[in-house]
N, C-alpha and C positions, 0 to 999 in steps of 0.2 A: 503492500498501499505506500503510493507516494504520500510525501508531508511537505507543506510548503515550507520554503527555506525561513527559517525562526525570524532573519532580520525584517522578512516582509511584514511577517505577522507581527511584530511587534509594532514596526512603523505604522500599519493600519490602526492596531491597539491605541497607540499613542494618539493618533488623529481623530480618532472616535473621542476618547477621552478630553481632548481640548474644544471638541465641538459641541460636549454634552448638553450645555446650556443650549445652543442654538437647536440640536435636534427635539430636546424637551418642549421648546418654544413652537417649532413644527408642526408636532405632533399635537398640541394644544390647539393651534389655529386649523390644525386639518381635522380634528374632531369636530372643533365649534362650527364649522364651514358644512362639515357632513350630518350636522344635526345631532350628533350623537353625545348629547348633552350629559347624561349618566355619567360619560367620563370626567367631563369637565368639572360638573356640579351634581353629584351624585344626590337623588333624594328631591332635586328641586321641581321637577314636573310632577304632576299628580299622573295616575295611571288610565285616567280619561283623556290626557291630553299628553301622548308620550312624546310629541315632537312641538316645537316651537309653533306660536299661534300668529306669528309675525311675518311678514317676507323676511328672505334670508340677505340683509344686508352684505354680508360678508361674500356670498357667491355674485349678486348681481353687479356690485360696483366693479369687482376684479371684471368680471366678466365686462361690461360696458367700455373699461379702460382698455383692457387687451385688445376688444375687436377694433377700439380707435388706433390702437398702437399698431397692430399687426397688418403692417402694411408692408411690401416687399420692396427694398429700394432699389437704387439703381446701382449699377456696378460699371466701374471703369477702370480701364487697364492702362489711361493715359499716363508717363510718369511726367511728362512735363509738356511744355507749348509744344504741339505737334503741327509743324509747317507742310512738310513734303507729304506726297503721296503714299510715298513708300513707308514713313511712319503710321500713316494714318491706317494704313492697309494692316500693318502691325497688329496697331492697337486693337484695331476692328476686329481682327482673327482671336487676338488673346480674350478680348472681352467675350466672345461669341463662346470660347472654351469654359470661361468661367460661369457666364449663364449656364453651360450645359452641365455645370457640377449641381449649381441651385435646381435646375428643371429635374435633373435624374433622381435628386434625393427629395422631390416633393415638399419643398423647402414651404412654398406658398401654400398649401393647404394645410403644412404642420405648426405654420409662425403663429396663427390665435392662440394653439394650446401651450407654443413656448412662451409667447407672451404673458399668457396666464400663470405660468409656473413664476416667470420672472418677477413677476408683480408681488404674488401670494407669499412667494419664498423667500426674494431678495437675491436671488444668482440663476443665473442658465447655462450650464455645461454642453458646450458644441462640441462632439467626438466626431473626428475624420475616421474613416476605415477604409482599407481598401477593400474592392468589392472584385476578387481575382476571376470570379464567373463574367463580369462584364468586361474585366479588364481597367478600371476606373475606380477613383476614389469618391466617395460618398460620404454625407454629411448627415448626421443623426442628431437631434435634441433629446438632453437625457435628462430626467428629472431629478429636480435639486436634492429633494427630498431624500437622506440618505447618500448624499454624494459630497467627498472630502476631497477638493483639489490642495496641491500643494504648491505653493509658486516661490520663485526665488526674488533677489531684491529689486528685478526690473517687471514684473509681474508677469513672468512667463511661467507657463506649467511645468512644475518638475516631475508629478507624479500624481497621477489620478486613482482613487478607489470610489467604488461605487458599492453599497453592502442594501440587498433586499431580501424580500422570502418568496420563496415560489415551492409551490407543491410538490411532494416528495415522489408520486408518480409521473410528474412530468421531468422531472431530474433523473428520474430511473430510466425515463423515455430516451431523453437524450444523452446517456451515458450508462446504455444497457451493460456495461463489461463492470461496472461500478455500482450495480444497483443491489446488491447484497450490502456492501459499506453503507450504502445510502439510505437502506429501511432499518438495517442495523437489528440483529439478533440478542435475544438474553441467552442466557445458561442453557437453557432448555431448545435452545434453537427457534425460538417461537420469534415472530417480528414485533418489534414494539412500537413501529412506527407505522400508522395505516397512510394509506395513500392520501387522505387529502391535508396531512400535516404540513403545515407551513414550517420549511427548513430556509435557515439564514445562510445567505450565498455571498462570496465578496468577490468583487473584478475587481484588478489591481492591474495598473501598467505604469511604467517608468522609460525611461531610456532603451532600457535594456531588455526587460521580460512583458509579456502579458502571462498573468495567470487567474486561473478562477478556482478557487478552495470552499471547503465548507468549515468554518469554525467550530461549529456543534458537531461536528465528525471527527476531533482531534487534527483539525486542519489537513480534510482530505484534499487532495489536489484531484479536481474534476480535469483542467485542462492546463496545458502551460506551454508556453512557445517564446523564443527570442524575437526580440523587438529589431527587426532588419532596418527600420525607416531611422534608429538613432536618436530620435527625438519623442517627447510625449505628444500624440496627434491630439490634443484637448485645447478650447478656448473656453474662456467662462466671461460670461457679463454679470457682472457685480451691481446691485443697486447700491447707492451712496448712504453711507451708515455714518453715525456719530463714534461707534467704537468699534471698527473693523469687524464686525460681526455681520451675518448675512439677515437682515432685517426687512419682514415682508411690508407689504402695504395695511395690513390689517392686525398686525401685531397689536396694537393698542385700543382697539375698536373691539376685541372679544368680547370684555367684560361690560362695556357700556350696551353691546348688544342684547347680551344675556339680561341684563338688567332692564332694557327695555320690554323683553320678553316678558320677564316676572312683573313688570306694572300692567301688561296687558292682561296677564294672568287674573291680576289683583281686579282689574278692571270689568272682567267677566264674571269674576264671583260676585262681585258687587252686583253687579245687573241682574245675575242669577238671584242672589236675593231677594232683589227687589221685585223681581217678576213674581217670585214666590213667596212674598212677604204674608203674615199672618190678616186676619180681617178683622176690623174692628168696628164694633156694633155697639147702639143704645142698650141703657138695661133692660129697656122694653120687649126685646127682640128676644121670643120664646123659641121660635125655630127658624133655621138658616138653611134655605133651598140653594143648590147649585146646578149650574148647566145655563142653557142658554134660555133666555128669555124667564130667568127664575124669578120669582116673588118674594122681597123682605117686607113683612108688614111692621111697620114702625110709626111712631108721631114724630121721631125726628130724621129724617133719612138724611137730612145734612150731614149727620155724625156718622153716616155709614160711610167706611173708606178702609185702603191697604196702610198697613204701619211700614211708610217707604223709609228708604235708606239713602240720602243723598251723598252724593260722592263730593267731596272736598275740591274746592278750585285749586288748591296746591298739587292734588293729584295728576291733572289735566297738566297744570304746569310742567309738573317734573316729567311726564310722557313727552312732551313738547322738548323738553331742554333735552332727553336722553336722544332723542332725534337727530336733533341738531350736533350733539357731541359725535353722533357715531355719523353723520354727513361731513362733519369738520375733520373727523381724525382717517376718515377713508379719503378726503379731499375730493370729493364728489360733490360736484355741485347739483342745486335742482335740475337747472336746464339741460343737464346733462343727460337726466330722464324725462325730458318731458313737463315736470312738475314745476310749473311756473308762474308766479303770483302776477295779478292781475297788473299791480302797481309798478312793475320793472318791465312790462313786455314792450320793449322798446328795442334799436339794435344796440345802442350803445348800454343799455341795461345789462341785455345777455352776452354781451362781448365782455364785459366785465366779471361776470359771472363765472365767464368759461375761461377767462384770462390764465388763473393757477391750473385750469384744466390741460389748457394747450401747452402749458410750460412742462408737464407731467410728459406729456406725449413727445415734444422735444428732447427733452432729455432721454428719457427711455430708447427713443430713436437713435440719439446720440451713442446711447452706452452699446445696445446691441449691435448696430451699424461696426463700431470697432471690433467686436467679438468677432461677427462675419467676416471684418477684414481678414483677421488673426485666422480666422480658419479657412476661407477660401485660399491664402497665402499657403498654408499647409499644403489644403488639395495640390495646388501648381508643384510644391515641391515634392510631395508623396508620387503624381505622376507622372515626374519626370525621373523620379528614383526608382520606381517599378517597372516603368514600362519606357524606357528612354528611346528606344529605337521601332515601337509600333505605330503603324499607320492607322488611325483612328478616323473616323466620321462622327461627328456629334450633327444632332438635328434639336429644331425648337422651335418655339415662338416668342417673339420679342413684340409687346405691345401690339398683336393681332397680326406680325408679319412673321410668317416661317423663313425660317434659315436652316442652311446646311453648310457644315464646313469640314473639312478635310485636314488633319494637323499629324505632326510628331513630336510628341513631348521633348525629345532632346534638340529639336530644330527649332521648334516654335515658343516655348519657353527659355530654353537655355539660360537658365537661373535666374530669369527674372520674377522674382515672386510676388512684385508688388501689384497691390489694388486698391483700387478705391470704393469703400461704399457709401452712399451718401443718400438722404432723404431730400435731399435740396437744402441750397444753404437758408432758405426760408421756412424750415421745417417749423411746423407750429405755429407759422402764419395763416392768418386768412387765405383761403385760395385767390379772392379777386386782388388783394394786397400784394400777394406773392408776385401774380401775373403783372401787374402794375410795375411792381418794382424793379424785375426782370426788363420790363419794355423801355422805362425810363433811364435804366443801365443802358440797352443795347443803343437808345435813339440818342445818346450823349457818347455814343462809342466810346464807352468804359470800359467794355467786355466784347468780345466777339461773337457771332452767333453761335460757335461751335460749343461756348461757355453756356450760355443761355439754353441751349438744346440738352445738354448734361445735367443743368440743373432740374429741368423737369422732374416733378414727382412721379415718373414712371418709367417703367423698362425700356428703353428704344435702342435702336442699332442705330448712332448718331450719323456713321458715315453713310448708310444705307438712306437714311431719311434726308439727307441733304443732298443724296444722288437724286431722291424723287422728287426734290422740292426743285433742284437743278431742271430736272425734265418737265416738271408743270410750267416754270417759268417762260423756259423755250418755247414748249406748247403753247403759250399763251402770247409770246410775241409771233409767232407764227400765225395764228389765229388774228391778233390784231393787223397785221399784215394784209392778211387776205380782206379784212375788212376795209383796210384804207386802201386797198385797189377797188372793192367796189364801192365807197365813196366815191370815187373820182368817175365815176360813170357819167354822171350829170355834167360835169366838167367836159369829158371826150365828146359826149353828144352835141354840147354847144360848140365845140372845134370842130365838128362833121367828122369824129371819126366813127367807127364801128366797135360799139360795147359789147356784141354779140358773145364774141370769143371769151372775152371775161366772165360772162354769166353762164356760157357752156361750163368753164371750169370749175366755177361754183358749184351748180348742179352735180357737175362729178365728183366733187369732194363730197357734197352730203350723199350720193348714191355709196362712194365707197367707204363711209362711214354707217352706212345702214348695213353694211354686210360686214363690218365689226374691223374693218380696216383702220390701225391708228391714224391718228390726225397728220402725224409727220409723213408716215408712209403716204397717205392718199393725196398729201399736199404733194411728194416727190413724183409721185405718178401722174398725177394733174398736170404737172409744171415741167414736163421733161423738155428739154430744150431741143426744137426742130434741127437737122442739120444746117450748119451755116452756110449763107450762097455766098459766093467769089465776090471779095471785096471789091469795090470799084478802083479805078487806077488811082493813084496818088494825085490828089490837085484838081480831081475832077467836081462837077457839082453835086453836091449833097441833096440829098430826098428832100421832097416838100416835109414840112412841118419838124424838121429834124434843128431847127433854130431853138438857142436855148442854152442852159446849163447842160454839159456833159453829163450823161447818167440820169437825169431827172426823169420821171416819170411824168405824163399828164394829169394836172391835177394834184400834182405832190410838191411839197415845199421844197426846192433845190438846197434849201440851207441846212434843212433837219433832217430830210428824207420822211417825214409823217405829213399825213395830208394835209392840207390848207385847213386852218382853224383849228389846229392841236395846236395846243400850247408845248415848247421845248420841255424836255422831263415827263410827260405825262404820256408816251407812249406806250407804257406798261403800265400805267394805273386806269381805273374804272371810268367810265365814260365821266368826260368832264372833269377829270381830275379826282375822283371818288377816293376820299381818305383812306389808309389802309389801318389794321385793325391797333396798332402802334399810337396812330392819332386820334382813334376812338378813345382808346382806353387808357392813354401812358399820362394821368393826371390824379393826384391826390389832393382832397381838402385839408383845410387846417386841422381837423379832428383825426386825419389819417385813414379817411375811407377813401375808396377808390370813386373818382367822379367819372361816370359811365355817361354821360351826354354826349351826343355825336353833333358833328357839325359839317356841312358841308360847303367849300370854299372855291370856286372856278374862276379860275385867273387865265385870259388869252392877251399876251403881249400886242401891242399897237401896231 
């Protein structure tokens, strides 16, 4: 029977002893959230009400904040300002590789649960593991309850232990050669452990070894292997705290929540006693009837009443105070759940209530984003270390656009493990304000278009997106050229020229478009140049109507190349110089709110 190295067992034992207070706090929070109140306050609930009768604020608040926090960030592998096309292609290829790690690990679907763990327990381990079947590294979020990371002075994980419990039958099925040691037998040869018994398992890894063992079976080793990676492939996001311990969002709200439930139970008891209060009648009543339409004969009917028990005003005030304390301790504003009083239903009032809420989201995204940076960097290193010469093809979808990329880790990663994971520099801001801020920076030429695109809070392929934008702009320019030619038909007719060929060309473009031919291809087919006629002898008479500026078409401004009446600089703008999105949106009021009013200004030079 293989036994774990004594140094590893002692190391894990020491880590568990150091985190004993944290583990007790995690268990208390878990029991309170799971409504296992008998473990927190034994005997506090009556048999008729075995569960709390108020909403589980510990669960709803964490879920609400986690759902707002669980947004997949943008990934960018640019190491600096990329100006050359070769550098941009390298960055785009590496960025797609990073996105493939995220997509293949299904992080988008798992991120809400991960954010829930981060908020409730105060930390979030991200484990990087090699998948030798698919030939790629994968990311996995680990439950922080029962996890014990060990850090160096720079914050890098040097060892990681995870303690959990699993049923004996499940362990025996995974390790059939160790089934007898897992079940354990007494001196008579009978099994002393049933299949449903939960047994403690420890998973430990550092730069040298991976090991899985059972402390309750004399440190029986279930699995052990050397670590060829040479590093501990774990990154941890840790919530800020005041004493270097993992502290969750709800640690200080547990007992106010239970006290609020106690007040609700007392209110239920008082209401029950009031409804079932005894009946007081005058002395002349000899017979009391009960039931519908019962008749009680007395000379003083006004003295017939139930002996009521009035709830003191302080009780209602105390219940309200506890509700506010739970809300204040969980840092969840009423507006986050839609519970907004009419007195503050204004944009400024709701924004003021949500101010701290947005700060929490921005802070959480910063910390989780940093941990994801470390984890994806480990993926790059593991990919190059384990499969340096393999040729891989990754596929996925970025912002609704499918992509396919072929790469070789040794060539395309080449020791560069740097990656940037961001939620946009305007993380936590109102979306309208963030958009206006980006447009203002771009309008004043403070940042390039590439920077604005990379700060958008969505997963996009910036290179492919810019190529698509360029294609659309050129297509619009081609269409405007055709429109300008059509606009000169009237002038051509006035000059005695035949415009029917231009009309035929326009009709041909429409026919090709109806067949699904792209705009640029339809224009190329329509305006194919006919064979050039032999040029006249040098110095001969010119053709009639050829006077004017060389290269100028009829009805076109020979200076700007645009149709007559179109101002310079408006060839690629909307009709009459319609303003673009930046002109419409890029303004902020004195209160910090975006000015979304639009104005149209048309200017034609004299």
